[in-house]
C-alpha positions as CSV (number, residue, x, y, z in Angstrom):
1,M,-29.6,19.0,-56.3
2,L,-28.4,22.3,-57.6
3,S,-28.8,23.1,-61.3
4,A,-27.1,24.9,-64.1
5,G,-27.5,28.7,-63.5
6,D,-27.5,28.4,-59.7
7,L,-24.9,30.1,-57.6
8,A,-22.5,27.5,-56.2
9,P,-22.5,27.6,-52.4
10,D,-19.2,28.7,-51.0
11,F,-17.5,26.4,-48.5
12,T,-14.2,25.7,-46.8
13,L,-13.0,22.1,-46.3
14,P,-9.7,20.5,-45.5
15,D,-7.7,18.8,-48.3
16,Q,-5.6,15.7,-48.1
17,N,-2.8,17.7,-46.5
18,G,-5.1,19.2,-43.8
19,N,-5.0,22.6,-45.6
20,D,-8.2,24.6,-45.9
21,V,-9.6,25.0,-49.5
22,T,-12.2,27.6,-50.0
23,L,-14.3,27.6,-53.2
24,S,-14.4,31.4,-53.6
25,E,-10.6,31.5,-53.5
26,L,-10.5,29.5,-56.7
27,R,-12.2,32.4,-58.7
28,D,-9.6,32.7,-61.4
29,K,-10.5,29.4,-63.1
30,T,-13.4,27.2,-63.9
31,V,-13.8,24.5,-61.1
32,V,-14.8,20.9,-61.7
33,L,-16.2,19.9,-58.3
34,Y,-17.0,16.2,-58.2
35,F,-18.5,14.4,-55.3
36,Y,-17.6,10.7,-54.8
37,P,-19.0,8.2,-52.2
38,R,-15.8,6.8,-50.6
39,A,-12.1,6.9,-51.1
40,D,-10.3,3.8,-52.4
41,T,-13.3,1.9,-53.6
42,P,-13.3,0.6,-57.2
43,G,-15.6,3.2,-58.8
44,C,-14.1,6.1,-56.9
45,T,-10.5,4.9,-57.7
46,A,-11.4,4.6,-61.4
47,Q,-12.8,8.2,-61.4
48,A,-9.9,9.7,-59.5
49,C,-7.3,8.0,-61.6
50,G,-9.1,9.2,-64.7
51,V,-8.9,12.8,-63.5
52,R,-5.2,12.2,-62.7
53,D,-4.6,10.7,-66.2
54,H,-6.3,13.7,-67.9
55,D,-4.4,16.3,-65.9
56,A,-2.9,17.8,-69.0
57,D,-6.3,18.1,-70.6
58,Y,-7.7,19.9,-67.6
59,E,-4.7,22.1,-67.4
60,A,-5.0,23.0,-71.1
61,A,-8.7,23.9,-70.5
62,G,-7.7,26.2,-67.6
63,V,-9.7,24.1,-65.1
64,T,-9.1,23.2,-61.5
65,V,-10.5,19.8,-60.4
66,V,-11.5,19.2,-56.8
67,G,-12.9,15.9,-55.4
68,V,-15.1,15.8,-52.3
69,S,-16.1,12.8,-50.2
70,P,-17.5,12.3,-46.7
71,D,-14.3,10.6,-45.7
72,P,-12.0,12.0,-42.9
73,V,-8.7,13.8,-43.9
74,S,-6.7,10.6,-43.1
75,A,-8.6,8.5,-45.6
76,V,-8.4,11.1,-48.4
77,A,-4.7,11.5,-47.7
78,K,-4.0,7.8,-47.9
79,F,-6.1,7.6,-51.1
80,A,-4.2,10.5,-52.7
81,E,-0.9,9.1,-51.8
82,K,-1.6,5.5,-52.9
83,Y,-2.7,6.6,-56.4
84,D,-0.4,9.7,-56.7
85,L,-3.4,12.0,-57.2
86,G,-2.1,15.5,-57.9
87,F,-5.3,17.4,-57.3
88,P,-7.1,18.4,-54.1
89,L,-9.3,15.9,-52.4
90,L,-11.5,17.5,-49.7
91,A,-12.9,15.8,-46.6
92,D,-16.5,16.7,-46.0
93,E,-16.8,14.4,-43.0
94,D,-20.0,15.9,-41.7
95,H,-21.4,15.9,-45.3
96,A,-22.6,19.5,-44.9
97,V,-21.3,20.5,-48.3
98,A,-22.8,17.5,-50.0
99,E,-26.1,18.4,-48.4
100,E,-25.8,22.0,-49.7
101,Y,-25.2,20.7,-53.2
102,G,-28.1,18.2,-52.9
103,V,-25.9,15.1,-53.4
104,W,-26.4,13.6,-49.9
105,G,-29.4,11.3,-49.5
106,E,-30.8,7.9,-49.0
107,K,-29.4,5.1,-51.1
108,S,-29.8,1.4,-51.3
109,M,-27.6,-1.5,-52.2
110,Y,-28.3,-5.2,-51.9
111,G,-31.5,-4.5,-50.1
112,K,-29.9,-2.3,-47.5
113,T,-30.8,1.3,-47.1
114,Y,-28.3,3.9,-45.9
115,F,-27.3,7.6,-46.4
116,G,-24.5,8.6,-48.6
117,V,-23.2,10.7,-51.5
118,S,-24.5,10.4,-55.0
119,R,-21.6,10.5,-57.5
120,S,-22.2,13.9,-59.1
121,T,-20.1,16.6,-60.8
122,F,-20.6,20.4,-61.0
123,I,-18.8,22.6,-63.5
124,I,-18.5,26.0,-61.9
125,N,-17.6,29.2,-63.8
126,P,-15.2,31.8,-62.3
127,D,-18.2,33.9,-61.3
128,R,-19.3,30.9,-59.1
129,R,-22.3,30.1,-61.3
130,I,-22.9,26.5,-62.1
131,A,-22.5,26.0,-65.8
132,H,-23.2,22.3,-66.0
133,V,-24.2,19.4,-63.8
134,I,-23.6,15.7,-64.3
135,P,-25.9,13.8,-61.9
136,K,-25.1,10.1,-61.5
137,A,-21.7,10.6,-63.1
138,S,-20.1,7.4,-64.4
139,P,-16.5,6.8,-63.5
140,K,-15.8,5.3,-66.9
141,T,-17.1,8.3,-68.9
142,H,-16.6,11.1,-66.4
143,D,-13.6,12.8,-67.9
144,A,-14.9,12.7,-71.5
145,E,-18.2,14.1,-70.4
146,V,-16.6,16.9,-68.3
147,L,-14.1,17.9,-71.0
148,A,-16.9,17.9,-73.6
149,A,-19.0,20.2,-71.4
150,I,-16.1,22.5,-70.8
151,A,-15.4,22.7,-74.6
152,A,-19.0,23.5,-75.4
């Protein structure tokens, strides 16, 4: 997993509307890049709705929030529409970006082993340096943790 001080790898992924979003084109603001395992699951919904509900706080802090999952565009589009999420959700269907950031790996649940995304958040400065990393981010405390790190 990448660490604070590392240069955030640039990437281009489609958002929920099928439009390409490129990290380096978001240079004018701090970017909160959060990886989530799967759209429309309980934890991922709680996390995304938390971001939505703290939109004014992120805007006041001058931050752009971007969510990334290994779902296809159609799944992130449905998720964004269902919960009225007003921020970009990116489809990393081949999980190449998740691999670059070191958040794709082996997981296990109920005795079953599989590969997937570890819920993690990266706060990236306008110079594309990673300022802060939240590995194993909790959906319940995600926004408070991110906003505190930005304020610090």
